[in-house]
C-alpha positions as a Markdown table, in Angstrom:
| # | Residue | x | y | z |
|---|---|---|---|---|
| 1 | Unk | -1.4 | -4.4 | 24.3 |
| 2 | Unk | -3.1 | -2.4 | 26.9 |
| 3 | Unk | -6.2 | -0.2 | 27.5 |
| 4 | Unk | -5.7 | 3.3 | 26.4 |
| 5 | Unk | -7.4 | 6.4 | 26.3 |
| 6 | Unk | -6.6 | 9.1 | 23.5 |
| 7 | Unk | -7.9 | 12.6 | 24.3 |
| 8 | Unk | -7.6 | 16.3 | 23.4 |
| 9 | Unk | -6.9 | 15.8 | 19.7 |
| 10 | Unk | -9.1 | 16.4 | 16.5 |
| 11 | Unk | -10.4 | 13.2 | 15.4 |
| 12 | Unk | -11.5 | 12.1 | 12.0 |
| 13 | Unk | -15.1 | 10.7 | 12.0 |
| 14 | Unk | -16.3 | 10.1 | 8.8 |
| 15 | Unk | -16.4 | 13.1 | 6.8 |
| 16 | Unk | -16.0 | 15.3 | 9.8 |
| 17 | Unk | -13.0 | 16.6 | 12.4 |
| 18 | Unk | -14.5 | 16.5 | 16.0 |
| 19 | Unk | -13.1 | 17.1 | 19.4 |
| 20 | Unk | -13.6 | 13.7 | 20.8 |
| 21 | Unk | -11.8 | 10.9 | 23.0 |
| 22 | Unk | -11.2 | 7.7 | 21.7 |
| 23 | Unk | -11.0 | 4.5 | 23.9 |
| 24 | Unk | -9.1 | 1.4 | 23.0 |
| 25 | Unk | -9.4 | -2.2 | 24.5 |
| 26 | Unk | -7.0 | -4.8 | 23.3 |
| 27 | Unk | -6.8 | -4.7 | 19.5 |
| 28 | Unk | -9.9 | -2.5 | 19.0 |
| 29 | Unk | -11.7 | 0.7 | 19.4 |
| 30 | Unk | -14.2 | 0.4 | 22.0 |
| 31 | Unk | -15.9 | 3.6 | 22.5 |
| 32 | Unk | -16.0 | 7.3 | 20.5 |
| 33 | Unk | -17.0 | 10.2 | 22.4 |
| 34 | Unk | -16.7 | 8.6 | 25.9 |
| 35 | Unk | -13.9 | 8.7 | 28.2 |
| 36 | Unk | -15.8 | 6.3 | 31.0 |
| 37 | Unk | -13.8 | 3.1 | 32.0 |
| 38 | Unk | -10.4 | 4.8 | 31.7 |
| 39 | Unk | -7.6 | 2.6 | 30.5 |
| 40 | Unk | -4.3 | 2.2 | 32.3 |
| 41 | Unk | -2.5 | 4.4 | 29.7 |
| 42 | Unk | -3.5 | 8.0 | 28.6 |
| 43 | Unk | -2.3 | 9.9 | 25.5 |
| 44 | Unk | -2.6 | 13.5 | 25.5 |
| 45 | Unk | -3.4 | 14.4 | 21.7 |
| 46 | Unk | -3.6 | 18.1 | 22.4 |
| 47 | Unk | -2.9 | 20.1 | 19.2 |
| 48 | Unk | -2.7 | 16.9 | 17.1 |
| 49 | Unk | -5.1 | 15.3 | 14.5 |
| 50 | Unk | -6.1 | 11.9 | 15.1 |
| 51 | Unk | -6.5 | 9.8 | 11.8 |
| 52 | Unk | -7.0 | 6.3 | 10.8 |
| 53 | Unk | -3.8 | 4.3 | 10.0 |
| 54 | Unk | -2.8 | 4.0 | 6.3 |
| 55 | Unk | -3.8 | 1.2 | 4.4 |
| 56 | Unk | -0.9 | 0.6 | 1.5 |
| 57 | Unk | -2.2 | -1.7 | -1.6 |
| 58 | Unk | 1.0 | -1.6 | -3.4 |
| 59 | Unk | 4.5 | -0.6 | -1.8 |
| 60 | Unk | 7.6 | -2.0 | -3.2 |
| 61 | Unk | 10.1 | 0.3 | -1.4 |
| 62 | Unk | 11.3 | -2.9 | 0.6 |
| 63 | Unk | 13.4 | -4.0 | -2.4 |
| 64 | Unk | 15.7 | -1.0 | -1.6 |
| 65 | Unk | 16.1 | -2.9 | 1.6 |
| 66 | Unk | 16.9 | -6.2 | -0.1 |
| 67 | Unk | 19.2 | -4.7 | -2.8 |
| 68 | Unk | 20.3 | -1.4 | -2.1 |
| 69 | Unk | 22.6 | -1.4 | -5.1 |
| 70 | Unk | 22.6 | -3.6 | -8.1 |
| 71 | Unk | 24.2 | -6.9 | -7.1 |
| 72 | Unk | 24.4 | -6.0 | -3.3 |
| 73 | Unk | 22.1 | -8.1 | -1.2 |
| 74 | Unk | 21.0 | -8.1 | 2.4 |
| 75 | Unk | 18.9 | -10.7 | 4.2 |
| 76 | Unk | 15.4 | -10.8 | 3.9 |
| 77 | Unk | 14.7 | -10.8 | 7.5 |
| 78 | Unk | 16.8 | -7.5 | 7.9 |
| 79 | Unk | 15.1 | -6.0 | 5.0 |
| 80 | Unk | 11.7 | -6.8 | 6.3 |
| 81 | Unk | 12.2 | -5.4 | 9.7 |
| 82 | Unk | 13.7 | -2.1 | 8.3 |
| 83 | Unk | 10.9 | -1.5 | 5.8 |
| 84 | Unk | 8.4 | -2.3 | 8.7 |
| 85 | Unk | 10.0 | 0.6 | 10.6 |
| 86 | Unk | 10.0 | 2.8 | 7.6 |
| 87 | Unk | 6.3 | 1.9 | 6.9 |
| 88 | Unk | 5.1 | 2.6 | 10.4 |
| 89 | Unk | 7.0 | 5.8 | 11.1 |
| 90 | Unk | 5.2 | 7.0 | 7.9 |
| 91 | Unk | 1.6 | 5.8 | 9.4 |
| 92 | Unk | 1.3 | 2.6 | 7.1 |
| 93 | Unk | -0.5 | 0.4 | 9.5 |
| 94 | Unk | -1.5 | -2.2 | 7.0 |
| 95 | Unk | 1.3 | -2.7 | 4.5 |
| 96 | Unk | 1.0 | -4.9 | 1.0 |
| 97 | Unk | 4.4 | -5.9 | -0.1 |
| 98 | Unk | 4.2 | -5.9 | -3.8 |
| 99 | Unk | 6.5 | -8.6 | -4.9 |
| 100 | Unk | 7.1 | -9.1 | -8.4 |
| 101 | Unk | 7.8 | -12.6 | -9.8 |
| 102 | Unk | 9.2 | -12.3 | -13.1 |
| 103 | Unk | 10.8 | -14.5 | -15.6 |
| 104 | Unk | 14.0 | -12.5 | -14.5 |
| 105 | Unk | 16.7 | -14.2 | -12.2 |
| 106 | Unk | 18.1 | -11.9 | -9.6 |
| 107 | Unk | 15.9 | -9.4 | -7.2 |
| 108 | Unk | 12.7 | -10.4 | -9.0 |
| 109 | Unk | 13.1 | -14.2 | -9.3 |
| 110 | Unk | 11.3 | -17.0 | -8.4 |
| 111 | Unk | 13.9 | -17.7 | -5.5 |
| 112 | Unk | 13.4 | -14.4 | -4.2 |
| 113 | Unk | 9.5 | -14.4 | -4.3 |
| 114 | Unk | 9.3 | -17.7 | -2.4 |
| 115 | Unk | 11.7 | -16.4 | 0.1 |
| 116 | Unk | 10.1 | -13.1 | 0.7 |
| 117 | Unk | 6.7 | -15.1 | 1.2 |
| 118 | Unk | 8.1 | -17.6 | 3.6 |
| 119 | Unk | 9.8 | -14.5 | 5.6 |
| 120 | Unk | 6.6 | -12.5 | 5.6 |
| 121 | Unk | 4.7 | -15.4 | 6.9 |
| 122 | Unk | 7.2 | -16.2 | 9.5 |
| 123 | Unk | 8.0 | -12.7 | 10.7 |
| 124 | Unk | 4.3 | -11.2 | 10.9 |
| 125 | Unk | 3.8 | -11.7 | 14.7 |
| 126 | Unk | 6.8 | -9.6 | 15.3 |
| 127 | Unk | 6.3 | -6.7 | 12.8 |
| 128 | Unk | 4.5 | -3.8 | 13.9 |
| 129 | Unk | 2.6 | -3.3 | 10.6 |
| 130 | Unk | -0.2 | -5.7 | 9.6 |
| 131 | Unk | 2.1 | -7.0 | 6.9 |
| 132 | Unk | 0.7 | -9.0 | 3.9 |
| 133 | Unk | 1.9 | -10.3 | 0.5 |
| 134 | Unk | 0.7 | -8.8 | -2.6 |
| 135 | Unk | 2.1 | -11.2 | -5.6 |
| 136 | Unk | 2.6 | -9.2 | -9.0 |
| 137 | Unk | 2.8 | -11.9 | -11.4 |
| 138 | Unk | 4.4 | -10.9 | -14.8 |
| 139 | Unk | 2.0 | -12.5 | -17.3 |
| 140 | Unk | 4.9 | -14.0 | -19.5 |
| 141 | Unk | 6.4 | -15.7 | -16.3 |
| 142 | Unk | 4.5 | -18.8 | -17.2 |
| 143 | Unk | 6.6 | -21.4 | -15.4 |
| 144 | Unk | 5.1 | -19.7 | -12.2 |
| 145 | Unk | 1.6 | -20.6 | -12.9 |
| 146 | Unk | 1.5 | -24.3 | -11.3 |
| 147 | Unk | 3.2 | -22.7 | -7.9 |
| 148 | Unk | 0.9 | -19.9 | -7.7 |
| 149 | Unk | -2.2 | -22.2 | -8.4 |
| 150 | Unk | -1.2 | -24.0 | -5.2 |
| 151 | Unk | -0.5 | -21.0 | -3.1 |
| 152 | Unk | -3.8 | -19.2 | -4.0 |
| 153 | Unk | -6.2 | -21.9 | -2.2 |
| 154 | Unk | -3.8 | -21.9 | 0.7 |
| 155 | Unk | -4.5 | -18.5 | 1.5 |
| 156 | Unk | -0.9 | -17.4 | 1.0 |
| 157 | Unk | -1.5 | -14.4 | -1.3 |
| 158 | Unk | -3.5 | -11.6 | -0.3 |
| 159 | Unk | -3.6 | -9.7 | -3.5 |
| 160 | Unk | -2.7 | -11.0 | -7.0 |
| 161 | Unk | -1.8 | -8.5 | -9.7 |
| 162 | Unk | -1.2 | -9.1 | -13.4 |
| 163 | Unk | 1.6 | -7.3 | -14.8 |
| 164 | Unk | 2.9 | -7.2 | -18.5 |
| 165 | Unk | 6.1 | -5.3 | -18.7 |
| 166 | Unk | 7.3 | -7.2 | -21.7 |
| 167 | Unk | 6.5 | -4.5 | -24.3 |
| 168 | Unk | 8.4 | -1.9 | -22.5 |
| 169 | Unk | 11.5 | -4.5 | -21.7 |
| 170 | Unk | 11.9 | -5.3 | -25.4 |
| 171 | Unk | 11.6 | -1.4 | -26.5 |
| 172 | Unk | 14.4 | -0.7 | -23.7 |
| 173 | Unk | 16.7 | -3.2 | -25.1 |
| 174 | Unk | 17.7 | -0.4 | -27.8 |
| 175 | Unk | 18.2 | 2.4 | -24.9 |
| 176 | Unk | 21.5 | 1.8 | -23.2 |
| 177 | Unk | 20.9 | 3.2 | -19.9 |
| 178 | Unk | 17.5 | 1.3 | -19.5 |
| 179 | Unk | 19.0 | -1.9 | -20.5 |
| 180 | Unk | 22.0 | -1.7 | -18.2 |
| 181 | Unk | 19.6 | -1.2 | -15.4 |
| 182 | Unk | 17.6 | -4.2 | -16.3 |
| 183 | Unk | 20.7 | -6.3 | -16.8 |
| 184 | Unk | 22.3 | -5.3 | -13.5 |
| 185 | Unk | 19.4 | -6.4 | -11.6 |
| 186 | Unk | 19.2 | -9.8 | -13.1 |
| 187 | Unk | 23.1 | -10.4 | -12.5 |
| 188 | Unk | 23.3 | -11.7 | -16.2 |
| 189 | Unk | 25.9 | -10.6 | -18.8 |
| 190 | Unk | 24.2 | -8.5 | -21.6 |
| 191 | Unk | 24.0 | -11.3 | -24.3 |
| 192 | Unk | 22.6 | -13.7 | -21.5 |
| 193 | Unk | 19.8 | -11.3 | -20.9 |
| 194 | Unk | 18.8 | -10.5 | -24.7 |
| 195 | Unk | 18.8 | -14.5 | -25.2 |
| 196 | Unk | 16.4 | -14.8 | -22.2 |
| 197 | Unk | 14.0 | -12.0 | -23.5 |
| 198 | Unk | 14.1 | -13.7 | -27.0 |
| 199 | Unk | 12.8 | -16.9 | -25.5 |
| 200 | Unk | 10.2 | -15.5 | -23.2 |
| 201 | Unk | 8.8 | -13.4 | -25.8 |
| 202 | Unk | 8.3 | -16.4 | -28.1 |
| 203 | Unk | 5.8 | -18.0 | -25.7 |
| 204 | Unk | 3.5 | -14.8 | -25.9 |
| 205 | Unk | 0.8 | -17.2 | -27.6 |
| 206 | Unk | 0.4 | -19.1 | -24.2 |
| 207 | Unk | -0.3 | -15.9 | -22.1 |
| 208 | Unk | -3.7 | -15.2 | -22.4 |
| 209 | Unk | -4.8 | -18.7 | -21.3 |
| 210 | Unk | -2.6 | -18.5 | -18.3 |
| 211 | Unk | -3.9 | -15.5 | -17.2 |
| 212 | Unk | -7.4 | -16.9 | -17.6 |
| 213 | Unk | -6.5 | -19.8 | -15.4 |
| 214 | Unk | -4.7 | -17.7 | -12.6 |
| 215 | Unk | -7.8 | -15.3 | -12.6 |
| 216 | Unk | -10.4 | -18.4 | -12.4 |
| 217 | Unk | -8.2 | -19.9 | -9.1 |
| 218 | Unk | -8.2 | -16.4 | -7.6 |
| 219 | Unk | -11.8 | -15.9 | -7.9 |
| 220 | Unk | -12.2 | -19.4 | -6.4 |
| 221 | Unk | -9.9 | -18.5 | -3.6 |
| 222 | Unk | -11.6 | -15.2 | -2.9 |
| 223 | Unk | -8.4 | -13.1 | -3.5 |
| 224 | Unk | -8.7 | -9.6 | -4.9 |
| 225 | Unk | -7.0 | -8.8 | -8.2 |
| 226 | Unk | -5.5 | -6.1 | -9.9 |
| 227 | Unk | -4.3 | -5.2 | -13.5 |
| 228 | Unk | -1.5 | -2.9 | -13.9 |
| 229 | Unk | -0.7 | -0.5 | -16.5 |
| 230 | Unk | -3.9 | -0.9 | -18.2 |
| 231 | Unk | -3.5 | 1.1 | -21.3 |
| 232 | Unk | -7.1 | 1.2 | -23.0 |
| 233 | Unk | -10.6 | 1.0 | -22.1 |
| 234 | Unk | -10.7 | -2.5 | -24.2 |
| 235 | Unk | -7.9 | -4.0 | -21.8 |
| 236 | Unk | -9.6 | -2.6 | -18.6 |
| 237 | Unk | -13.0 | -4.5 | -19.9 |
| 238 | Unk | -11.1 | -7.4 | -20.6 |
| 239 | Unk | -9.8 | -7.9 | -17.2 |
| 240 | Unk | -12.9 | -7.0 | -15.4 |
| 241 | Unk | -14.7 | -9.8 | -17.3 |
| 242 | Unk | -12.3 | -12.3 | -15.5 |
| 243 | Unk | -13.1 | -10.5 | -11.9 |
| 244 | Unk | -10.3 | -8.1 | -11.8 |
| 245 | Unk | -11.9 | -5.5 | -10.0 |
| 246 | Unk | -8.9 | -2.9 | -9.3 |
| 247 | Unk | -7.1 | -1.0 | -12.1 |
| 248 | Unk | -3.8 | -0.2 | -10.8 |
| 249 | Unk | -2.0 | 2.8 | -12.4 |
| 250 | Unk | -4.3 | 3.5 | -15.7 |
| 251 | Unk | -1.9 | 4.9 | -18.4 |
| 252 | Unk | -4.5 | 7.5 | -19.8 |
| 253 | Unk | -7.8 | 9.3 | -18.8 |
| 254 | Unk | -9.9 | 7.2 | -21.1 |
| 255 | Unk | -9.2 | 3.9 | -19.4 |
| 256 | Unk | -9.6 | 5.5 | -16.0 |
| 257 | Unk | -13.1 | 6.7 | -17.2 |
| 258 | Unk | -13.9 | 3.1 | -18.2 |
| 259 | Unk | -13.0 | 1.8 | -14.7 |
| 260 | Unk | -14.9 | 4.4 | -13.1 |
| 261 | Unk | -18.1 | 3.8 | -14.9 |
| 262 | Unk | -18.1 | 0.3 | -13.9 |
| 263 | Unk | -17.5 | 0.9 | -10.3 |
| 264 | Unk | -13.9 | -0.4 | -10.3 |
| 265 | Unk | -11.3 | 0.6 | -7.6 |
| 266 | Unk | -8.4 | 3.0 | -9.4 |
| 267 | Unk | -5.1 | 3.1 | -7.9 |
| 268 | Unk | -2.7 | 5.8 | -8.5 |
| 269 | Unk | 0.5 | 6.3 | -6.9 |
| 270 | Unk | 1.0 | 9.0 | -4.1 |
| 271 | Unk | 4.5 | 9.9 | -5.3 |
| 272 | Unk | 2.9 | 11.2 | -8.5 |
| 273 | Unk | 0.9 | 13.7 | -6.1 |
| 274 | Unk | 3.8 | 14.7 | -4.1 |
| 275 | Unk | 5.7 | 15.4 | -7.0 |
| 276 | Unk | 3.5 | 17.1 | -9.1 |
| 277 | Unk | 3.2 | 14.4 | -11.9 |
| 278 | Unk | 4.4 | 10.7 | -12.8 |
| 279 | Unk | 8.0 | 10.1 | -13.2 |
| 280 | Unk | 7.1 | 8.2 | -16.5 |
| 281 | Unk | 5.4 | 11.2 | -18.1 |
| 282 | Unk | 1.9 | 9.6 | -17.8 |
| 283 | Unk | -1.1 | 10.5 | -16.2 |
| 284 | Unk | -1.2 | 13.1 | -13.4 |
| 285 | Unk | -2.9 | 11.7 | -10.3 |
| 286 | Unk | -4.0 | 14.9 | -9.0 |
| 287 | Unk | -5.7 | 15.8 | -11.9 |
| 288 | Unk | -7.4 | 12.1 | -11.9 |
| 289 | Unk | -8.4 | 12.8 | -8.4 |
| 290 | Unk | -9.9 | 16.2 | -9.3 |
| 291 | Unk | -12.0 | 14.5 | -12.1 |
| 292 | Unk | -13.1 | 11.7 | -9.7 |
| 293 | Unk | -11.1 | 9.0 | -11.6 |
| 294 | Unk | -9.0 | 8.0 | -8.7 |
| 295 | Unk | -10.5 | 6.0 | -5.6 |
| 296 | Unk | -7.1 | 4.9 | -3.9 |
| 297 | Unk | -3.5 | 6.2 | -3.5 |
| 298 | Unk | -0.4 | 3.8 | -2.9 |
| 299 | Unk | 3.0 | 4.4 | -1.7 |
| 300 | Unk | 4.5 | 2.6 | -4.8 |
| 301 | Unk | 8.0 | 3.0 | -4.4 |
| 302 | Unk | 8.2 | 5.6 | -1.4 |
| 303 | Unk | 6.9 | 5.1 | 2.0 |
| 304 | Unk | 6.4 | 8.7 | 3.3 |
| 305 | Unk | 4.2 | 9.4 | -0.1 |
| 306 | Unk | 0.6 | 8.4 | 1.0 |
| 307 | Unk | 0.8 | 10.9 | 4.2 |
| 308 | Unk | 2.3 | 13.6 | 2.4 |
| 309 | Unk | -0.2 | 13.2 | -0.6 |
| 310 | Unk | -3.1 | 13.5 | 1.3 |
| 311 | Unk | -2.1 | 16.9 | 3.1 |
| 312 | Unk | -0.9 | 18.1 | -0.2 |
| 313 | Unk | -4.2 | 17.4 | -1.9 |
| 314 | Unk | -5.9 | 19.6 | 0.9 |
| 315 | Unk | -3.4 | 22.2 | 0.6 |
| 316 | Unk | -4.3 | 22.7 | -3.0 |
| 317 | Unk | -7.9 | 22.5 | -2.6 |
| 318 | Unk | -8.3 | 19.2 | -4.5 |
| 319 | Unk | -10.0 | 17.5 | -1.7 |
| 320 | Unk | -10.8 | 18.3 | 1.8 |
| 321 | Unk | -8.4 | 16.6 | 4.4 |
| 322 | Unk | -11.3 | 13.9 | 5.2 |
| 323 | Unk | -12.0 | 12.8 | 1.6 |
| 324 | Unk | -8.2 | 13.0 | 0.7 |
| 325 | Unk | -7.5 | 10.6 | 3.9 |
| 326 | Unk | -9.9 | 8.4 | 2.5 |
| 327 | Unk | -8.0 | 7.6 | -0.4 |
| 328 | Unk | -5.5 | 6.0 | 1.8 |
| 329 | Unk | -7.5 | 4.4 | 4.5 |
| 330 | Unk | -11.0 | 3.4 | 4.2 |
| 331 | Unk | -10.7 | 3.2 | 0.3 |
| 332 | Unk | -7.9 | 0.8 | 0.0 |
| 333 | Unk | -9.4 | -1.4 | 2.9 |
| 334 | Unk | -12.5 | -1.6 | 1.0 |
| 335 | Unk | -10.7 | -2.5 | -2.2 |
| 336 | Unk | -8.8 | -5.2 | -0.3 |
| 337 | Unk | -12.0 | -6.6 | 1.3 |
| 338 | Unk | -10.6 | -5.4 | 4.8 |
| 339 | Unk | -13.9 | -4.4 | 6.7 |
| 340 | Unk | -12.4 | -4.0 | 10.2 |
| 341 | Unk | -10.1 | -0.9 | 9.3 |
| 342 | Unk | -9.7 | 2.4 | 7.7 |
| 343 | Unk | -11.9 | 4.5 | 9.8 |
| 344 | Unk | -12.1 | 5.3 | 13.5 |
| 345 | Unk | -15.5 | 3.8 | 14.9 |
| 346 | Unk | -16.3 | 1.6 | 17.9 |
| 347 | Unk | -15.7 | -1.8 | 17.0 |
| 348 | Unk | -12.9 | -1.2 | 14.3 |
| 349 | Unk | -9.3 | -2.4 | 14.6 |
| 350 | Unk | -7.2 | 0.4 | 16.6 |
| 351 | Unk | -5.0 | 1.5 | 13.9 |
| 352 | Unk | -4.5 | 4.9 | 14.7 |
| 353 | Unk | -2.3 | 7.8 | 13.9 |
| 354 | Unk | -1.4 | 11.3 | 16.1 |
| 355 | Unk | -0.2 | 13.7 | 13.5 |
| 356 | Unk | 1.4 | 17.1 | 13.8 |
| 357 | Unk | -0.1 | 19.4 | 10.9 |
| 358 | Unk | 1.3 | 22.7 | 12.1 |
| 359 | Unk | 3.0 | 22.7 | 8.7 |
| 360 | Unk | 0.3 | 21.6 | 6.3 |
| 361 | Unk | 2.6 | 20.3 | 3.7 |
| 362 | Unk | 5.0 | 18.9 | 6.0 |
| 363 | Unk | 2.8 | 16.5 | 8.6 |
| 364 | Unk | 4.8 | 15.0 | 11.2 |
| 365 | Unk | 3.9 | 11.6 | 12.6 |
| 366 | Unk | 3.8 | 11.9 | 16.6 |
| 367 | Unk | 2.4 | 8.5 | 17.6 |
| 368 | Unk | 1.3 | 5.3 | 15.8 |
| 369 | Unk | -0.9 | 2.7 | 17.3 |
| 370 | Unk | -1.4 | -0.6 | 15.7 |
| 371 | Unk | -3.9 | -2.9 | 16.6 |
| 372 | Unk | -4.1 | -1.5 | 19.8 |
| 373 | Unk | -0.2 | -1.6 | 20.5 |
| 374 | Unk | 1.6 | 1.8 | 20.8 |
| 375 | Unk | 4.4 | 1.2 | 18.1 |
| 376 | Unk | 5.8 | 4.5 | 17.5 |
| 377 | Unk | 6.1 | 7.6 | 19.6 |
| 378 | Unk | 8.1 | 10.8 | 19.1 |
| 379 | Unk | 7.0 | 12.7 | 22.2 |
| 380 | Unk | 7.1 | 10.7 | 25.4 |
| 381 | Unk | 5.6 | 13.7 | 27.5 |
| 382 | Unk | 2.3 | 12.7 | 25.9 |
| 383 | Unk | 2.1 | 9.6 | 27.7 |
| 384 | Unk | 0.2 | 9.6 | 31.1 |
| 385 | Unk | -0.5 | 6.9 | 33.6 |
| 386 | Unk | -3.6 | 8.8 | 34.7 |
| 387 | Unk | -6.5 | 10.2 | 33.2 |
| 388 | Unk | -5.6 | 13.6 | 30.9 |
| 389 | Unk | -6.0 | 16.5 | 33.0 |
| 390 | Unk | -9.1 | 18.6 | 31.2 |
| 391 | Unk | -7.6 | 22.0 | 31.9 |
| 392 | Unk | -4.0 | 20.7 | 30.6 |
| 393 | Unk | -5.9 | 19.6 | 27.5 |
| 394 | Unk | -8.0 | 22.8 | 27.1 |
| 395 | Unk | -4.8 | 24.8 | 27.2 |
| 396 | Unk | -2.8 | 22.9 | 24.5 |
């Protein structure tokens, strides 16, 4: 970490984009609009946008680094380093690894959840992005409850999501292609997988009480909670009554409206915006955004998506860029309870992106600063060890 001065860029401050310098000292932004007390390192941001770092509440693309093909595993530390590089190079400076702990063996097993949490905790100091643990608890995974109840008060879980994919799992048993993918992921034989599903479904009556106990423990530990794929207003109300204030990927508009009416945070996938619709055929995120029914976009399964989605929303006239950027910066920070990031302001954590927006639908990350460290740079000529020459900035 070093003192830095960023000059010559168009800086997103609140809802406006203005020409102003930023000065960084240590981990924080210490001055906006002032170049006094110049740092030892200067960055010429001429022609670039200067934006807050992306806060990604839900990203599970790291699973592809862990298991790039069904049954092909790589060490978790290798996968985390590669995922960190991908996240940073796409402007994500705070990343919540959405880790599914299911009743399944294999990729989403108890052992993998434990190993991933241990690796995140051990490797945090060497990772460029602020890396956090988003635990996606499959609600039928009843055997995990005791251990999660221990993790919560210990501060090991940063976000807790309640997932219920059992109905879709049972439905997929009659669809050969989907069933094959699920079976391959677990490493079981087809017959063994069918027997496992049958035994898990048989415990359905125990699920509501388990959810209630975990939600109480999360409230006691001040851990923010999400409900995944809410499919009705009643489902959203039931989760909200247990302190679950984030609706993640509501599957229809009426459920999103219920969430919005109560002031809940509403998360949709940024890939949905980039691709022009959901890969599952559910809610179109850009429509929800236009109607004020989405407050957060997440990378979901594709790290480049948040950056691309914000610029697409602006190019399509859905939102001005400043408002679109809020969906991937300040809003997810607030949803997660992070008060030190998501905006460019004096006293905020210095998570800063320099972006070339010459091609509006193909923004290009030029530099990334994470907690005051320059961790990614594609144009070395922008570094100067003396104050940026004003004439050069003006000409850029």
